[in-house]
DRENSE-197432 format. One record per atom (N, C-alpha, C): residue number from 1; x, y, z negated; atom name. Coordinates in steps of 0.1 Angstrom, whole numbers. Each point is the difference from the previous one (the first is absolute). Layout:
<sites>
+-----+-------+-------+-------+----+
:   i :    px :    py :    pz : at :
+-----+-------+-------+-------+----+
: NUM :     X :     Y :     Z : CA :
...
+-----+-------+-------+-------+----+
</sites>
This chain:
<sites>
+-----+-------+-------+-------+----+
:   i :    px :    py :    pz : at :
+-----+-------+-------+-------+----+
:   1 :  -123 :  -180 :    69 :  N :
:   1 :     9 :     6 :     9 : CA :
:   1 :     8 :   -11 :     8 :  C :
:   2 :     0 :     2 :    14 :  N :
:   2 :     6 :   -10 :     8 : CA :
:   2 :    13 :     5 :     6 :  C :
:   3 :     8 :    -9 :     5 :  N :
:   3 :    13 :     3 :     6 : CA :
:   3 :    -1 :    11 :    11 :  C :
:   4 :   -11 :    -2 :     8 :  N :
:   4 :    -2 :    10 :    11 : CA :
:   4 :    -1 :    14 :    -4 :  C :
:   5 :    -5 :     2 :   -13 :  N :
:   5 :    -2 :    14 :    -5 : CA :
:   5 :    14 :     6 :    -4 :  C :
:   6 :    10 :    -7 :    -2 :  N :
:   6 :    12 :     5 :    -6 : CA :
:   6 :    13 :    -4 :     8 :  C :
:   7 :    -1 :    -7 :    10 :  N :
:   7 :    12 :    -4 :     8 : CA :
:   7 :     6 :    11 :     7 :  C :
:   8 :    12 :    -1 :     3 :  N :
:   8 :     7 :    10 :     8 : CA :
:   8 :    -2 :    -2 :    15 :  C :
:   9 :    -5 :    10 :     7 :  N :
:   9 :    -2 :    -2 :    15 : CA :
:   9 :     1 :    14 :     6 :  C :
:  10 :     4 :     0 :    13 :  N :
:  10 :     4 :   -11 :     8 : CA :
:  10 :    13 :    -6 :    -5 :  C :
:  11 :     2 :   -13 :     2 :  N :
:  11 :    12 :    -6 :    -5 : CA :
:  11 :    11 :     0 :    10 :  C :
:  12 :    12 :     3 :    -5 :  N :
:  12 :    12 :     0 :     8 : CA :
:  12 :     5 :   -15 :     1 :  C :
:  13 :     0 :    -5 :    12 :  N :
:  13 :     6 :   -13 :     3 : CA :
:  13 :    13 :     0 :     7 :  C :
:  14 :     6 :   -11 :     1 :  N :
:  14 :    14 :    -1 :     6 : CA :
:  14 :     1 :   -13 :     8 :  C :
:  15 :     8 :     1 :    10 :  N :
:  15 :     3 :   -12 :     8 : CA :
:  15 :    11 :    -9 :    -6 :  C :
:  16 :    -1 :   -13 :     2 :  N :
:  16 :    10 :    -9 :    -6 : CA :
:  16 :    14 :     2 :     6 :  C :
:  17 :     1 :     5 :    13 :  N :
:  17 :    12 :     1 :     7 : CA :
:  17 :     7 :    14 :    -2 :  C :
:  18 :    -5 :     7 :   -10 :  N :
:  18 :     6 :    14 :    -2 : CA :
:  18 :    12 :    -2 :    -9 :  C :
:  19 :    11 :     7 :     4 :  N :
:  19 :    12 :    -1 :    -8 : CA :
:  19 :    -2 :     6 :   -14 :  C :
:  20 :     8 :    -5 :   -10 :  N :
:  20 :    -2 :     4 :   -14 : CA :
:  20 :     2 :    15 :    -2 :  C :
:  21 :    10 :     6 :     6 :  N :
:  21 :     1 :    15 :    -2 : CA :
:  21 :   -12 :     8 :     4 :  C :
:  22 :    -6 :    -4 :    11 :  N :
:  22 :   -12 :     7 :     5 : CA :
:  22 :   -12 :    -2 :    -9 :  C :
:  23 :     0 :   -12 :    -6 :  N :
:  23 :   -11 :    -3 :    -9 : CA :
:  23 :     1 :     8 :   -13 :  C :
:  24 :    12 :     2 :    -5 :  N :
:  24 :     3 :     8 :   -11 : CA :
:  24 :    -3 :    14 :     2 :  C :
:  25 :     4 :     5 :    12 :  N :
:  25 :    -3 :    14 :     4 : CA :
:  25 :   -15 :     3 :     1 :  C :
:  26 :    -7 :   -10 :     5 :  N :
:  26 :   -15 :     1 :     1 : CA :
:  26 :    -6 :     1 :   -14 :  C :
:  27 :     4 :    -8 :    -9 :  N :
:  27 :    -5 :     0 :   -14 : CA :
:  27 :     2 :    14 :    -6 :  C :
:  28 :    13 :     5 :     2 :  N :
:  28 :     3 :    13 :    -6 : CA :
:  28 :    -9 :    11 :     6 :  C :
:  29 :    -1 :    -1 :    13 :  N :
:  29 :    -8 :    11 :     7 : CA :
:  29 :   -15 :     0 :    -5 :  C :
:  30 :    -5 :   -12 :    -2 :  N :
:  30 :   -15 :    -2 :    -4 : CA :
:  30 :    -2 :     1 :   -15 :  C :
:  31 :    11 :     0 :    -7 :  N :
:  31 :    -1 :     0 :   -15 : CA :
:  31 :    -7 :   -13 :    -5 :  C :
:  32 :     3 :   -11 :     5 :  N :
:  32 :    -6 :   -13 :    -4 : CA :
:  32 :    10 :   -10 :    -4 :  C :
:  33 :    -4 :   -10 :    -7 :  N :
:  33 :     9 :   -10 :    -5 : CA :
:  33 :    -2 :   -14 :     5 :  C :
:  34 :   -10 :    -2 :     8 :  N :
:  34 :    -3 :   -13 :     6 : CA :
:  34 :    -8 :     2 :    13 :  C :
:  35 :     2 :    -9 :     9 :  N :
:  35 :    -7 :     0 :    13 : CA :
:  35 :    -4 :   -14 :     5 :  C :
:  36 :   -12 :    -2 :     4 :  N :
:  36 :    -4 :   -12 :     7 : CA :
:  36 :     8 :    -2 :    13 :  C :
:  37 :     4 :   -12 :     3 :  N :
:  37 :     8 :    -2 :    12 : CA :
:  37 :   -10 :    -7 :    10 :  C :
:  38 :    -2 :     7 :    12 :  N :
:  38 :   -10 :    -5 :     9 : CA :
:  38 :     7 :    -3 :    14 :  C :
:  39 :    -5 :   -11 :     6 :  N :
:  39 :     5 :    -3 :    13 : CA :
:  39 :   -12 :    -4 :     9 :  C :
:  40 :    -1 :     7 :    11 :  N :
:  40 :   -11 :    -3 :     9 : CA :
:  40 :   -14 :     2 :    -7 :  C :
:  41 :     0 :     9 :    -9 :  N :
:  41 :   -13 :     3 :    -7 : CA :
:  41 :    -3 :    -9 :   -12 :  C :
:  42 :     9 :   -10 :    -2 :  N :
:  42 :    -2 :    -9 :   -11 : CA :
:  42 :    10 :     2 :   -12 :  C :
:  43 :    -5 :    -1 :   -12 :  N :
:  43 :     8 :     1 :   -12 : CA :
:  43 :    10 :   -12 :    -1 :  C :
:  44 :    13 :     2 :     0 :  N :
:  44 :    10 :   -11 :    -1 : CA :
:  44 :     8 :     1 :   -12 :  C :
:  45 :    -1 :    11 :    -8 :  N :
:  45 :     8 :     2 :   -12 : CA :
:  45 :    -2 :    13 :    -7 :  C :
:  46 :     8 :     2 :   -10 :  N :
:  46 :     0 :    13 :    -7 : CA :
:  46 :    14 :     3 :    -5 :  C :
:  47 :     4 :    12 :     1 :  N :
:  47 :    14 :     4 :    -4 : CA :
:  47 :     0 :    12 :   -10 :  C :
:  48 :     8 :    -1 :   -10 :  N :
:  48 :     0 :    11 :    -9 : CA :
:  48 :    14 :     7 :     0 :  C :
:  49 :     1 :    12 :    -6 :  N :
:  49 :    13 :     7 :     0 : CA :
:  49 :    10 :    -8 :    -7 :  C :
:  50 :    -4 :    -8 :   -10 :  N :
:  50 :    10 :    -9 :    -7 : CA :
:  50 :     5 :   -11 :     9 :  C :
:  51 :    -8 :    -5 :     9 :  N :
:  51 :     4 :   -10 :     9 : CA :
:  51 :    11 :     5 :     9 :  C :
:  52 :    -2 :    13 :     5 :  N :
:  52 :     9 :     6 :     9 : CA :
:  52 :    13 :     4 :    -7 :  C :
:  53 :    -1 :     6 :   -12 :  N :
:  53 :    12 :     4 :    -7 : CA :
:  53 :     8 :   -12 :    -5 :  C :
:  54 :    -7 :   -11 :    -4 :  N :
:  54 :     8 :   -12 :    -4 : CA :
:  54 :     8 :    -6 :    12 :  C :
:  55 :    -5 :     3 :    12 :  N :
:  55 :     7 :    -6 :    11 : CA :
:  55 :    12 :     9 :     4 :  C :
:  56 :     2 :    11 :    -6 :  N :
:  56 :    11 :     9 :     3 : CA :
:  56 :    12 :    -4 :    -7 :  C :
:  57 :    12 :     2 :     5 :  N :
:  57 :    13 :    -4 :    -7 : CA :
:  57 :     1 :     7 :   -13 :  C :
:  58 :     7 :    -7 :    -9 :  N :
:  58 :     3 :     6 :   -13 : CA :
:  58 :    10 :    12 :     1 :  C :
:  59 :     0 :     9 :    -9 :  N :
:  59 :     9 :    12 :     0 : CA :
:  59 :    14 :    -4 :    -2 :  C :
:  60 :     2 :   -13 :    -5 :  N :
:  60 :    13 :    -5 :    -3 : CA :
:  60 :     7 :    -6 :    13 :  C :
:  61 :    -7 :     0 :    11 :  N :
:  61 :     5 :    -7 :    12 : CA :
:  61 :    12 :     8 :     5 :  C :
:  62 :     9 :    -8 :     7 :  N :
:  62 :    12 :     6 :     5 : CA :
:  62 :    -2 :     4 :    15 :  C :
:  63 :   -12 :    -2 :     5 :  N :
:  63 :    -3 :     4 :    13 : CA :
:  63 :    -1 :    16 :     2 :  C :
:  64 :     4 :     4 :    11 :  N :
:  64 :    -1 :    15 :     3 : CA :
:  64 :   -14 :     3 :     3 :  C :
:  65 :    -3 :    13 :    -1 :  N :
:  65 :   -14 :     5 :     2 : CA :
:  65 :    -5 :    -4 :    14 :  C :
:  66 :     9 :     0 :    10 :  N :
:  66 :    -3 :    -3 :    14 : CA :
:  66 :    -4 :   -15 :     1 :  C :
:  67 :     8 :    -8 :    -7 :  N :
:  67 :    -2 :   -15 :     0 : CA :
:  67 :   -14 :    -3 :    -7 :  C :
:  68 :    -3 :     7 :   -11 :  N :
:  68 :   -12 :    -2 :    -7 : CA :
:  68 :   -12 :     4 :     9 :  C :
:  69 :     1 :    12 :     6 :  N :
:  69 :   -11 :     4 :     9 : CA :
:  69 :    -2 :    -9 :    12 :  C :
:  70 :    11 :    -6 :     5 :  N :
:  70 :    -1 :    -9 :    11 : CA :
:  70 :    -8 :   -13 :    -5 :  C :
:  71 :     5 :    -5 :   -11 :  N :
:  71 :    -7 :   -12 :    -5 : CA :
:  71 :   -14 :     2 :    -3 :  C :
:  72 :    -4 :    11 :    -6 :  N :
:  72 :   -14 :     3 :    -4 : CA :
:  72 :    -8 :     1 :    13 :  C :
:  73 :     6 :     6 :    10 :  N :
:  73 :    -8 :     1 :    12 : CA :
:  73 :    -4 :   -13 :     7 :  C :
:  74 :     7 :   -11 :    -5 :  N :
:  74 :    -3 :   -13 :     6 : CA :
:  74 :   -10 :    -8 :    -9 :  C :
:  75 :    -3 :     6 :   -12 :  N :
:  75 :   -10 :    -7 :    -8 : CA :
:  75 :   -14 :     5 :     3 :  C :
:  76 :    -9 :   -10 :     3 :  N :
:  76 :   -14 :     4 :     3 : CA :
:  76 :    -9 :    -2 :   -11 :  C :
:  77 :   -11 :     7 :     0 :  N :
:  77 :   -11 :    -1 :   -10 : CA :
:  77 :    -4 :   -15 :    -2 :  C :
:  78 :    -1 :    -7 :    11 :  N :
:  78 :    -4 :   -14 :    -1 : CA :
:  78 :     9 :    -9 :    -9 :  C :
:  79 :    12 :     5 :    -2 :  N :
:  79 :    10 :    -8 :    -8 : CA :
:  79 :    -1 :     3 :   -15 :  C :
:  80 :    -7 :    11 :    -4 :  N :
:  80 :     0 :     3 :   -14 : CA :
:  80 :   -15 :     1 :    -5 :  C :
:  81 :   -10 :     0 :     9 :  N :
:  81 :   -13 :     1 :    -4 : CA :
:  81 :    -5 :   -13 :    -8 :  C :
:  82 :   -11 :     2 :    -7 :  N :
:  82 :    -7 :   -11 :    -6 : CA :
:  82 :   -11 :    -5 :     9 :  C :
:  83 :     2 :   -13 :     4 :  N :
:  83 :   -10 :    -5 :    10 : CA :
:  83 :   -13 :    -6 :    -6 :  C :
:  84 :     0 :    -3 :   -12 :  N :
:  84 :   -12 :    -6 :    -7 : CA :
:  84 :    -7 :    12 :    -6 :  C :
:  85 :    -9 :     6 :     7 :  N :
:  85 :    -7 :    12 :    -5 : CA :
:  85 :   -13 :    -2 :    -6 :  C :
:  86 :    -2 :     4 :   -12 :  N :
:  86 :   -13 :     0 :    -6 : CA :
:  86 :    -8 :    13 :     5 :  C :
:  87 :   -13 :    -2 :     3 :  N :
:  87 :    -8 :    11 :     5 : CA :
:  87 :   -13 :     1 :    -7 :  C :
:  88 :    -7 :    11 :     2 :  N :
:  88 :   -14 :     1 :    -5 : CA :
:  88 :    -8 :     7 :    11 :  C :
:  89 :   -13 :     0 :    -2 :  N :
:  89 :    -9 :     7 :     9 : CA :
:  89 :    -5 :    13 :    -6 :  C :
:  90 :    -6 :     8 :     8 :  N :
:  90 :    -5 :    13 :    -6 : CA :
:  90 :   -11 :    -1 :   -10 :  C :
:  91 :    -7 :   -12 :     0 :  N :
:  91 :   -11 :    -2 :    -9 : CA :
:  91 :     5 :    -8 :   -13 :  C :
:  92 :    13 :    -1 :    -1 :  N :
:  92 :     5 :    -7 :   -12 : CA :
:  92 :    -1 :    10 :   -12 :  C :
:  93 :    -5 :    -4 :   -12 :  N :
:  93 :     0 :     8 :   -11 : CA :
:  93 :    14 :     5 :    -4 :  C :
:  94 :     1 :    13 :    -4 :  N :
:  94 :    13 :     5 :    -3 : CA :
:  94 :     7 :    -7 :   -11 :  C :
:  95 :    -7 :    -5 :   -10 :  N :
:  95 :     6 :    -7 :   -11 : CA :
:  95 :     6 :   -14 :     4 :  C :
:  96 :    -7 :    -6 :    11 :  N :
:  96 :     5 :   -12 :     5 : CA :
:  96 :    14 :     2 :     7 :  C :
:  97 :     1 :    11 :     8 :  N :
:  97 :    12 :     3 :     6 : CA :
:  97 :    11 :     2 :   -10 :  C :
:  98 :    -3 :     7 :   -11 :  N :
:  98 :     9 :     3 :   -10 : CA :
:  98 :     5 :   -13 :    -7 :  C :
:  99 :    -9 :    -9 :    -2 :  N :
:  99 :     3 :   -13 :    -6 : CA :
:  99 :    10 :    -8 :     9 :  C :
: 100 :    -3 :     0 :    13 :  N :
: 100 :     9 :    -7 :     9 : CA :
: 100 :    14 :     6 :     0 :  C :
: 101 :     1 :    13 :     0 :  N :
: 101 :    13 :     7 :     0 : CA :
: 101 :     7 :    -3 :   -13 :  C :
: 102 :    -7 :     1 :   -12 :  N :
: 102 :     7 :    -3 :   -13 : CA :
: 102 :     4 :   -14 :    -1 :  C :
: 103 :    -9 :    -9 :     4 :  N :
: 103 :     3 :   -15 :    -2 : CA :
: 103 :    12 :    -4 :     9 :  C :
: 104 :     1 :     6 :    11 :  N :
: 104 :    11 :    -4 :    10 : CA :
: 104 :    11 :    10 :     0 :  C :
: 105 :     0 :    10 :    -8 :  N :
: 105 :    11 :    10 :    -1 : CA :
: 105 :     3 :     6 :    13 :  C :
: 106 :   -10 :     5 :     7 :  N :
: 106 :     2 :     7 :    13 : CA :
: 106 :    -6 :    14 :    -1 :  C :
: 107 :     5 :     8 :     8 :  N :
: 107 :    -3 :    15 :    -1 : CA :
: 107 :   -11 :     4 :    10 :  C :
: 108 :    -4 :    -8 :     9 :  N :
: 108 :   -10 :     4 :    10 : CA :
: 108 :    -6 :   -11 :     8 :  C :
: 109 :   -12 :     2 :     5 :  N :
: 109 :    -7 :   -10 :     7 : CA :
: 109 :    -6 :     6 :    13 :  C :
: 110 :     3 :    -6 :    12 :  N :
: 110 :    -6 :     5 :    12 : CA :
: 110 :   -15 :    -3 :    -1 :  C :
: 111 :    -8 :     9 :     6 :  N :
: 111 :   -14 :    -1 :     0 : CA :
: 111 :    -5 :    -4 :    14 :  C :
: 112 :    -7 :   -11 :     1 :  N :
: 112 :    -3 :    -6 :    13 : CA :
: 112 :   -15 :     2 :     4 :  C :
: 113 :    -2 :     1 :    13 :  N :
: 113 :   -14 :    -1 :     5 : CA :
: 113 :     1 :    -6 :    14 :  C :
: 114 :    -7 :   -12 :     1 :  N :
: 114 :     0 :    -7 :    13 : CA :
: 114 :    14 :    -3 :     5 :  C :
: 115 :     9 :    -3 :    -9 :  N :
: 115 :    14 :    -4 :     4 : CA :
: 115 :     9 :    12 :     3 :  C :
: 116 :    -5 :    12 :    -3 :  N :
: 116 :     8 :    12 :     3 : CA :
: 116 :     3 :     7 :   -14 :  C :
: 117 :    12 :     6 :     0 :  N :
: 117 :     4 :     8 :   -12 : CA :
: 117 :    -7 :    14 :     1 :  C :
: 118 :    -8 :     3 :   -10 :  N :
: 118 :    -7 :    13 :     1 : CA :
: 118 :     4 :     9 :   -12 :  C :
: 119 :     8 :    -5 :    -9 :  N :
: 119 :     5 :     9 :   -11 : CA :
: 119 :     9 :    -8 :    -9 :  C :
: 120 :     4 :     6 :   -11 :  N :
: 120 :     8 :    -7 :   -10 : CA :
: 120 :    -3 :     5 :   -14 :  C :
: 121 :    -2 :    -8 :    -9 :  N :
: 121 :    -2 :     4 :   -14 : CA :
: 121 :    13 :    -3 :    -8 :  C :
: 122 :     5 :    11 :    -7 :  N :
: 122 :    12 :    -1 :    -6 : CA :
: 122 :    -1 :     3 :   -15 :  C :
: 123 :    11 :    -3 :    -8 :  N :
: 123 :     0 :     3 :   -14 : CA :
: 123 :    -3 :    15 :    -2 :  C :
: 124 :     5 :     9 :     9 :  N :
: 124 :    -2 :    14 :    -2 : CA :
: 124 :   -15 :     3 :     1 :  C :
: 125 :    -7 :    -6 :    10 :  N :
: 125 :   -15 :     1 :     1 : CA :
: 125 :    -7 :    -4 :   -13 :  C :
: 126 :     5 :   -11 :    -6 :  N :
: 126 :    -6 :    -5 :   -13 : CA :
: 126 :     3 :    10 :   -11 :  C :
: 127 :    12 :     6 :    -1 :  N :
: 127 :     3 :     9 :   -10 : CA :
: 127 :    -9 :    12 :     1 :  C :
: 128 :    -4 :     4 :    12 :  N :
: 128 :    -9 :    12 :     1 : CA :
: 128 :   -14 :    -4 :    -5 :  C :
: 129 :    -4 :   -12 :     3 :  N :
: 129 :   -13 :    -5 :    -6 : CA :
: 129 :     0 :     0 :   -15 :  C :
: 130 :    11 :    -5 :    -6 :  N :
: 130 :     2 :     0 :   -14 : CA :
: 130 :    -1 :    14 :    -6 :  C :
: 131 :     6 :    10 :     7 :  N :
: 131 :     0 :    14 :    -5 : CA :
: 131 :   -15 :     5 :     0 :  C :
: 132 :    -7 :    -4 :    10 :  N :
: 132 :   -14 :     5 :     1 : CA :
: 132 :    -8 :    -7 :   -11 :  C :
: 133 :     2 :   -13 :    -2 :  N :
: 133 :    -8 :    -7 :   -10 : CA :
: 133 :     1 :     6 :   -14 :  C :
: 134 :    12 :     5 :    -3 :  N :
: 134 :     3 :     5 :   -13 : CA :
: 134 :    -1 :    15 :     0 :  C :
: 135 :    -4 :     6 :    11 :  N :
: 135 :    -2 :    15 :     0 : CA :
: 135 :    12 :     8 :    -2 :  C :
: 136 :    12 :    -5 :     5 :  N :
: 136 :    13 :     6 :    -4 : CA :
: 136 :     1 :    14 :     6 :  C :
: 137 :    -7 :     4 :    10 :  N :
: 137 :     1 :    13 :     6 : CA :
: 137 :   -10 :    10 :    -5 :  C :
: 138 :    -9 :    -4 :   -10 :  N :
: 138 :   -10 :     9 :    -5 : CA :
: 138 :     2 :     2 :   -15 :  C :
: 139 :    -3 :    12 :    -4 :  N :
: 139 :     1 :     4 :   -14 : CA :
: 139 :   -12 :    -5 :    -8 :  C :
: 140 :     3 :    -4 :   -13 :  N :
: 140 :   -11 :    -5 :    -8 : CA :
: 140 :     6 :    -6 :   -13 :  C :
: 141 :    -8 :    -6 :    -8 :  N :
: 141 :     5 :    -6 :   -12 : CA :
: 141 :     1 :   -15 :     3 :  C :
: 142 :    12 :    -5 :    -2 :  N :
: 142 :     3 :   -14 :     3 : CA :
: 142 :     0 :    -8 :   -13 :  C :
: 143 :    -7 :   -11 :     0 :  N :
: 143 :    -2 :    -9 :   -11 : CA :
: 143 :     4 :   -14 :     3 :  C :
: 144 :     7 :    -7 :    -9 :  N :
: 144 :     2 :   -14 :     1 : CA :
: 144 :    -5 :    -6 :   -13 :  C :
: 145 :   -10 :    -9 :     1 :  N :
: 145 :    -7 :    -5 :   -12 : CA :
: 145 :    -1 :   -15 :     1 :  C :
: 146 :    -2 :    -6 :   -12 :  N :
: 146 :    -2 :   -15 :    -1 : CA :
: 146 :   -15 :    -2 :    -2 :  C :
: 147 :    -6 :    -9 :     8 :  N :
: 147 :   -14 :    -3 :    -3 : CA :
: 147 :    -2 :   -15 :     0 :  C :
: 148 :   -10 :    -5 :    -7 :  N :
: 148 :    -2 :   -14 :     0 : CA :
: 148 :    -5 :    -5 :    14 :  C :
: 149 :     4 :   -12 :     4 :  N :
: 149 :    -4 :    -5 :    12 : CA :
: 149 :   -14 :    -7 :    -1 :  C :
: 150 :   -10 :     8 :    -2 :  N :
: 150 :   -13 :    -5 :    -2 : CA :
: 150 :   -10 :     9 :     9 :  C :
: 151 :   -11 :    -7 :     4 :  N :
: 151 :    -9 :     8 :     8 : CA :
: 151 :    -5 :    12 :    -7 :  C :
: 152 :    -1 :    11 :     7 :  N :
: 152 :    -5 :    13 :    -5 : CA :
: 152 :    10 :     9 :    -6 :  C :
: 153 :    12 :    -4 :    -3 :  N :
: 153 :    10 :     8 :    -7 : CA :
: 153 :     5 :    12 :    10 :  C :
: 154 :     2 :    -4 :    12 :  N :
: 154 :     4 :    10 :    10 : CA :
: 154 :   -11 :    10 :     3 :  C :
: 155 :   -13 :    -5 :     0 :  N :
: 155 :   -11 :     8 :     2 : CA :
: 155 :    -2 :    10 :   -11 :  C :
: 156 :     3 :    -4 :   -12 :  N :
: 156 :    -2 :     8 :   -12 : CA :
: 156 :    10 :    12 :     1 :  C :
: 157 :    12 :    -3 :     5 :  N :
: 157 :    10 :    11 :     2 : CA :
: 157 :    -4 :    10 :    10 :  C :
: 158 :    -5 :    -5 :    12 :  N :
: 158 :    -3 :     9 :    10 : CA :
: 158 :   -13 :     8 :    -3 :  C :
: 159 :    -9 :    -6 :    -7 :  N :
: 159 :   -12 :     7 :    -5 : CA :
: 159 :     3 :    11 :   -10 :  C :
: 160 :     9 :    -3 :    -9 :  N :
: 160 :     4 :    10 :   -10 : CA :
: 160 :     6 :    12 :     7 :  C :
: 161 :     9 :    -2 :    10 :  N :
: 161 :     6 :    12 :     7 : CA :
: 161 :   -11 :     7 :     8 :  C :
: 162 :    -9 :    -7 :     6 :  N :
: 162 :   -11 :     7 :     8 : CA :
: 162 :    -9 :     8 :    -9 :  C :
: 163 :    -3 :    -5 :   -12 :  N :
: 163 :    -9 :     7 :    -9 : CA :
: 163 :     6 :    13 :    -5 :  C :
: 164 :    13 :     1 :     1 :  N :
: 164 :     7 :    13 :    -4 : CA :
: 164 :     3 :     9 :    12 :  C :
: 165 :    -6 :    -4 :    12 :  N :
: 165 :     2 :     7 :    12 : CA :
: 165 :    14 :    -1 :     6 :  C :
: 166 :     7 :   -10 :    -4 :  N :
: 166 :    14 :    -2 :     6 : CA :
: 166 :    -2 :    -7 :    13 :  C :
: 167 :    10 :     2 :     9 :  N :
: 167 :     0 :    -6 :    13 : CA :
: 167 :    12 :    -8 :     3 :  C :
: 168 :    -2 :   -13 :     3 :  N :
: 168 :    12 :    -9 :     3 : CA :
: 168 :     7 :     4 :    13 :  C :
: 169 :    13 :     2 :    -1 :  N :
: 169 :     8 :     2 :    12 : CA :
: 169 :     5 :   -14 :     4 :  C :
: 170 :     4 :    -8 :    -9 :  N :
: 170 :     5 :   -13 :     3 : CA :
: 170 :    -2 :   -10 :   -12 :  C :
: 171 :    -1 :   -13 :     4 :  N :
: 171 :    -1 :   -10 :   -11 : CA :
: 171 :     5 :   -13 :     5 :  C :
: 172 :     9 :    -6 :    -8 :  N :
: 172 :     6 :   -13 :     3 : CA :
: 172 :    -1 :    -9 :   -12 :  C :
: 173 :    -2 :   -13 :     2 :  N :
: 173 :     0 :   -10 :   -11 : CA :
: 173 :    11 :   -10 :     2 :  C :
: 174 :     7 :    -3 :   -10 :  N :
: 174 :    12 :    -9 :     1 : CA :
: 174 :    -1 :   -11 :   -11 :  C :
: 175 :     7 :   -10 :     2 :  N :
: 175 :     0 :   -12 :   -10 : CA :
: 175 :    10 :     3 :   -11 :  C :
: 176 :    -4 :    -2 :   -12 :  N :
: 176 :     8 :     1 :   -12 : CA :
: 176 :     7 :   -13 :    -3 :  C :
: 177 :    11 :     0 :    -8 :  N :
: 177 :     7 :   -12 :    -4 : CA :
: 177 :   -10 :    -9 :    -8 :  C :
: 178 :    -9 :     7 :    -7 :  N :
: 178 :   -10 :    -8 :    -7 : CA :
: 178 :   -12 :     0 :     9 :  C :
: 179 :    -3 :   -12 :     5 :  N :
: 179 :   -10 :    -2 :    10 : CA :
: 179 :   -14 :     4 :    -4 :  C :
: 180 :    -2 :     2 :   -13 :  N :
: 180 :   -14 :     4 :    -5 : CA :
: 180 :    -2 :    15 :     2 :  C :
: 181 :    11 :     7 :     4 :  N :
: 181 :    -1 :    15 :     2 : CA :
: 181 :     3 :     3 :    14 :  C :
: 182 :    -4 :    13 :     4 :  N :
: 182 :     4 :     6 :    13 : CA :
: 182 :     6 :    13 :    -3 :  C :
: 183 :     9 :     4 :     8 :  N :
: 183 :     6 :    14 :    -1 : CA :
: 183 :    -7 :     8 :    11 :  C :
: 184 :    -6 :    11 :    -4 :  N :
: 184 :    -6 :     9 :    10 : CA :
: 184 :     7 :    13 :     0 :  C :
: 185 :     4 :     4 :    12 :  N :
: 185 :     6 :    13 :     2 : CA :
: 185 :    -9 :     9 :     9 :  C :
: 186 :    -3 :    12 :    -5 :  N :
: 186 :    -9 :     8 :     8 : CA :
: 186 :     4 :    15 :    -2 :  C :
: 187 :    -5 :     8 :    10 :  N :
: 187 :     2 :    14 :    -1 : CA :
: 187 :   -13 :     7 :     2 :  C :
: 188 :    -3 :    10 :    -9 :  N :
: 188 :   -13 :     7 :     1 : CA :
: 188 :     3 :    15 :     0 :  C :
: 189 :   -10 :     7 :     6 :  N :
: 189 :     0 :    15 :     0 : CA :
: 189 :   -13 :     5 :    -6 :  C :
: 190 :     0 :    12 :    -5 :  N :
: 190 :   -12 :     6 :    -6 : CA :
: 190 :     0 :    -1 :   -15 :  C :
: 191 :    10 :    -7 :    -6 :  N :
: 191 :     1 :    -1 :   -14 : CA :
: 191 :    15 :     4 :    -4 :  C :
: 192 :     1 :     6 :   -12 :  N :
: 192 :    14 :     2 :    -5 : CA :
: 192 :     6 :   -12 :    -5 :  C :
: 193 :    12 :     0 :    -4 :  N :
: 193 :     7 :   -12 :    -5 : CA :
: 193 :    -7 :    -4 :   -13 :  C :
: 194 :    -3 :    10 :    -9 :  N :
: 194 :    -6 :    -4 :   -13 : CA :
: 194 :   -14 :    -5 :     2 :  C :
: 195 :    -8 :     6 :    10 :  N :
: 195 :   -13 :    -5 :     2 : CA :
: 195 :     0 :   -14 :     6 :  C :
: 196 :     9 :    -3 :     8 :  N :
: 196 :     2 :   -13 :     6 : CA :
: 196 :     3 :   -10 :   -11 :  C :
: 197 :     9 :     4 :    -9 :  N :
: 197 :     4 :    -9 :   -10 : CA :
: 197 :   -11 :    -4 :   -10 :  C :
: 198 :    -8 :    11 :    -3 :  N :
: 198 :   -12 :    -2 :    -9 : CA :
: 198 :   -10 :    -9 :     7 :  C :
: 199 :    -2 :     2 :    13 :  N :
: 199 :   -10 :    -8 :     7 : CA :
: 199 :     4 :   -15 :     2 :  C :
: 200 :    12 :    -2 :     3 :  N :
: 200 :     5 :   -13 :     3 : CA :
: 200 :     2 :    -9 :   -12 :  C :
: 201 :     5 :     7 :   -11 :  N :
: 201 :     4 :    -8 :   -12 : CA :
: 201 :   -10 :   -10 :    -5 :  C :
: 202 :   -13 :     4 :    -1 :  N :
: 202 :   -10 :   -10 :    -6 : CA :
: 202 :    -3 :   -11 :     9 :  C :
: 203 :     3 :     0 :    13 :  N :
: 203 :    -5 :   -10 :     9 : CA :
: 203 :    12 :    -9 :     6 :  C :
: 204 :    12 :     2 :    -5 :  N :
: 204 :    11 :    -8 :     4 : CA :
: 204 :     6 :    -6 :   -13 :  C :
: 205 :     8 :   -11 :     2 :  N :
: 205 :     7 :    -7 :   -11 : CA :
: 205 :    11 :     9 :    -5 :  C :
: 206 :     8 :     6 :     9 :  N :
: 206 :    11 :     8 :    -3 : CA :
: 206 :     4 :     9 :    11 :  C :
: 207 :     3 :    13 :    -3 :  N :
: 207 :     6 :     9 :    10 : CA :
: 207 :    15 :    -2 :     0 :  C :
: 208 :     5 :    -5 :    11 :  N :
: 208 :    15 :    -3 :     1 : CA :
: 208 :     8 :    13 :     4 :  C :
: 209 :    -6 :     8 :     8 :  N :
: 209 :     6 :    13 :     5 : CA :
: 209 :   -10 :     9 :     5 :  C :
: 210 :     2 :    13 :    -3 :  N :
: 210 :    -9 :    10 :     5 : CA :
: 210 :     8 :    13 :     2 :  C :
: 211 :    -2 :     6 :    12 :  N :
: 211 :     8 :    12 :     3 : CA :
: 211 :    -7 :     8 :    11 :  C :
: 212 :     3 :    13 :     1 :  N :
: 212 :    -5 :     8 :    11 : CA :
: 212 :     9 :     0 :    12 :  C :
+-----+-------+-------+-------+----+
</sites>
């Protein structure tokens, strides 16, 4: 799966000379939390709702509401945006984009093509991918099991389910604290909870959790 398959588009961009209140209103209107900042068609920064809110006066200020509004009207997006923007392209693997975001503690990456912003991939887009990978929106028997990290162990599990006419809705493999093992979480349909338990038990090291 590539970024282009899951990015948000068309992307809402903003001008660097837009006053802060107008930028906040645009975010609220579009129900978004970050926007690429574009000038003359070129990406020059990115701004989040936190950037805009942190630039607002504290509630403890002694200024009047009129004074606050006046001061805010003078603050421009260019003054609060992040100018050093990390980007990806539409053919970037989705897990690479997730790694960049996690490693750098950022919530979104503009997606570029030929120097132009064509979309944005955000943490919300990644959460949706995560839900799909684990079949969160489909009914079935959900199992978390421990298997040995050896060739053929995962194949033995999938073959056992298939032999009983079970159908995989989702399957994910994760690293265990003990590096000689893997944690497998999957969801199947076509089998009852008891049938799944009887099928899986002999081909895994341990069933950690099972539920409908």
